[in-house]
Structures are given as structure tokens and as C-alpha cells.
C-alpha positions in Angstrom: -5.8 -7.5 25.4 -5.5 -10.7 27.7 -3.0 -13.2 28.5 -3.1 -16.3 27.3 -0.4 -18.4 28.5 2.9 -17.7 28.6 4.3 -14.6 26.7 6.5 -13.9 23.5 8.7 -11.2 22.6 7.8 -9.5 19.4 10.2 -6.8 17.7 7.5 -4.1 16.9 9.3 -3.5 13.6 10.3 -6.9 12.1 11.0 -7.1 8.6 14.3 -8.5 8.0 16.4 -5.3 8.0 14.3 -4.1 11.1 14.4 -6.6 13.8 18.1 -6.1 14.8 17.1 -2.2 14.9 14.2 -3.0 16.9 16.4 -5.2 19.3 19.2 -2.8 19.4 16.7 0.7 20.3 14.9 -1.9 22.4 11.5 -1.5 20.3 10.0 -4.9 21.6 6.5 -5.9 23.3 5.4 -9.2 24.7 2.6 -10.4 23.8 0.7 -13.5 24.2 0.7 -16.5 21.4 -2.4 -15.8 20.4 -2.0 -11.7 19.8 1.4 -12.4 18.6 0.8 -14.6 15.7 -2.0 -17.6 16.5 -5.3 -15.2 15.7 -7.3 -12.9 12.9 -5.9 -10.2 15.9 -2.3 -11.3 16.1 -0.3 -8.7 15.1 1.6 -11.1 12.7 -1.7 -11.5 11.2 -3.3 -8.3 11.6 -2.3 -5.1 9.5 -4.2 -2.6 11.8 -2.7 -4.3 15.4 0.7 -4.5 13.2 0.5 -0.6 12.6 -0.6 0.4 16.0 2.4 -1.1 17.5 4.6 -0.1 14.7 3.3 3.6 15.7 3.6 3.5 19.5 7.0 2.2 18.7 8.0 5.2 16.4 6.7 7.8 19.1 8.3 5.9 21.6 12.0 6.5 19.4 11.2 9.6 18.4 10.4 11.0 22.5 14.4 10.0 23.0 15.8 10.6 19.7 13.6 12.4 17.6 11.9 12.3 14.5 14.6 12.8 11.6 17.3 10.0 13.4 13.7 7.7 13.5 13.3 8.2 9.5 17.1 8.3 9.4 17.4 4.8 10.7 14.0 2.9 10.0 13.0 4.4 6.6 9.8 5.4 6.7 7.0 7.1 9.2 4.8 5.1 10.5 2.5 8.0 12.0 
């Protein structure tokens, strides 16, 4: 994705109880406003793109802590 203007912090897992976990484990990316929340492709508008980030976030977490711990903490498998 191209950058359109400044970038905004996006918590990969952003439901009410998961946002703090994303913060704690560094599962954040920086997206331009358009791809964060303002276009049909934005992760807050587009389930496919949201899933891509969630899958990548889970993979990154599991490389460091393992699959079992991811499921224990996040209670869901995104892969």
C-alpha cells in the first residue's frame, strides 16, 4: 500500500479486550489514514484486509511465543 499523508497506529487485534494485548505484545502497524479507516480497503472497513493483518500478527507472535500461548491469550486462531 502506498502512503497517503501521515500514518496512524493500528492495533492488529483491536476488539475491546484485545487492543491492550496488541499494545502489550507490540502487535501494531502504521497505516496511512486511507488504509486505516477511510476507504473501502481500510482495515476497519474491509474484513479481508483485516484478516491479512490478523494472520500476520498471529504468525509474528507465534514465532516468539508459540501457538499454544497465542490461543491461551487471544482465544482465537486467525490462521
